[in-house]
Structures are given as structure tokens and as C-alpha cells.
N, C-alpha and C positions, 0 to 999 in steps of 0.2 A: 231069648222071649219075642215070641213070635205076636203082631199086632192083630187081638181082638175082632169081630168084626162090629160088636157093637158098639169099635171105637175106627173104625177104614172112617171112613170119606166115603158116597158110596160116587160121589164122581167119579176120581185117582185107585182111590184104592190104597192114600197115606193115611197114618194113622190122623189122625185129627187136631193132635196136639204140632202138627206142622203150618196149620192152619191157623188165620187171624192172631197169625205172629209179629213178633217185635224182635230189631233185629239192631242193634245202636252198634255203632261205627265209633273206637275206644276215640279213637286217631285221628288227621284226613290222612291222606294219603303219604302226597308232602314230610307231612312231621315225619311218618313213623318211617319212609327211608331216606330217614337223616338220623345220627349218629348216637347223635342230645336228646334228641326227640322235643319233648316238650320244654326243656332240661334244660334245652338254649342259655346264655344270658343274655337278659333282656328280654324273656319272655311272659308273657300274665298273662292268667291263666281263670276265671272267675271262679275256682275254686279246686285248691291243690291233685283233685283226682280229676283227670280227664275224664271218667267214669263221669260223673259230675257234672261239669264245667258243658257253657254254653254257652258262654262268649274263651272267645281264646285270640294276643296277639302271635305272633313265632317268628321272633327279628331273624332279618335276609326273606323270607317265607313270606307273611300275610296274614292279615288277621281274619279272624274266622267266626261265625256266626252256627250256633249245633238249629239243625230245621227237623221236620219231619217229614217226611218222601211216602207218602198214600197209595200200596198199587192193587189196583179190588181189581180181583180173584175171580173168577167162574162161582157161581152160588151164591156172592152174598158173603166173600170171603173176604178180610183185608190184611194186607201182609204190610208191615209199613218197617220202612226205617230212621233211623235216626242216622243225622249223617254231616257230613260233617260240609259248610258253603264258605269259598271266599272274599270275604270282600270289600271294599275300600274303608283304606283308615279312615276318610269320614263318619262310612256306617256305618264302626265300630263303636266309634263315640258319641256316634247316637243312639246308635241301640246302649248299648251299656245307658246311657246317661233321660230314659225311661224302663228301664226293663220291670221296675217292681214301681213303678206307678200307671195310676186309672191313664196313661197316654203311651205306653203298651198299645192296649187294646186296639191302638191308629198304625202301628207301627206296619214296612214297605220298604225289602229292601231286596233286592237285586244282584248278584254273584255267580261265582258258578260254584258247582259242583264238585266235590276233593275229596270224594270216594269214589271209588271204582262200580257198580254198580249189574251184577251178574244177571241171567243173564248179556245184557248188555255193551255194558261195556261204560257211557256215559258220564265218563272222566272227563270235566270241563267246563262238561254244557252250561251255558246261562242257563238263571232257574228266578224266575218271578219266587220274594217272600211275601206273607204276609201273615200276622197274627186272625186263627180262624177263631182259635181258644185262648181265653187270656191266661187258662189256666197251664197254659202248655208250650212249648215254646212255637216256631212259624212255624209255617207248614210250606212247602214247596206248591206253587199255584198254575204258574202259567211257564212254557219254555216257549224264545223260541227258534229251537231246537225240535226238527219236527220227533225224534227218537223219544225224547223227553218228554215230549208232547203225548206223543201217544202214551206212554208207557205214568204219565200221568192222566189221560181221558177213556184209557182203552179200557175193557174187562179182560184178561189173561188170563187162556187154560195155570190150571195146575200145576201144567211142568216148569213151570216157576221156580216149586220147588224146590227144584233137584239140582239151583245152582246158589242154596243158603247156607251160609259156614253151618258149620254141623254145629249143635249146643254145648 
């Protein structure tokens, strides 16, 4: 069935349901690429369902925190990725200790992007996180990596929507 004109983006012609979309990675790529994935012995997740977990520690790989990576599109639309960030073990303990407390709103972390974001790649790019809304996971707010910094600060054409995974 085709997209009706009433529901097509005036800028790119794609369905407006492809805009202002949230894309959530279930697992960090290094975990996804292992045989046992998040079930490895000694692993810990803040929720048994990785889709709902916000913190995880995978033995032999890394601790991770979920974060939001917003991408501004032309025309006022925003694509938001729910990504995993590899962090230092001390930062996992610090984050877990404040996660459901008022101090959470002051949480700042640094780490490395643990998911590949198309069309840019970005896997293992360094990133700085901050809590911008205490009801959300931390946001990716800046990066010393030139490409990730551009992704976070520039507006992008709607053509990046073609790289999204299918719903």
C-alpha cells in the first residue's frame, strides 16, 4: 500500500512515520557478537529484559550504560537512537548508586559508543553523557570525535532515514 500525500513528508516524500522516530538497540554490538550474549556467566543487567535494562556488566567485555543519541533532521524532526555506551567499571558503580535518586540529575559520564550508527559508523567513538531530563537515560551531549560531534550538533538531510533498520 502506498503512502498517501496527506502523510508524506513535504521535504523528502517518505512517510511521516519515519520521522521523529526512536530506534533502540537491544544490546551493545560487542555483546551481540558473542555466543552467550547477555547470558554469559557473571553478567548483570539492571532488568532481565535487555530492551528494558539501562545498565549492564558483561564479564570479559565491559560495563555499559544506555543513553540517548538525538539526531536533528531538517524541518524540525528528530531521530533518537537508544544506544549503549561502554563505560569504566567505577562509573557503572557510581551510576547505579544514584540512578533512582535525586543525584541522578547531576550524573555525567564518559565512554565509547558501543553500537554502530549508520550511515556514519561511529562504533567506539568517545562520547560525553549528561542527564538532561531526570525521567530519561543520559544523553550523548558532546564528543572529541569530529564525526560524532557533527552528528550531535548539525542538522541532517532526511536521506539518513534510508539507513534506519526496518520497523
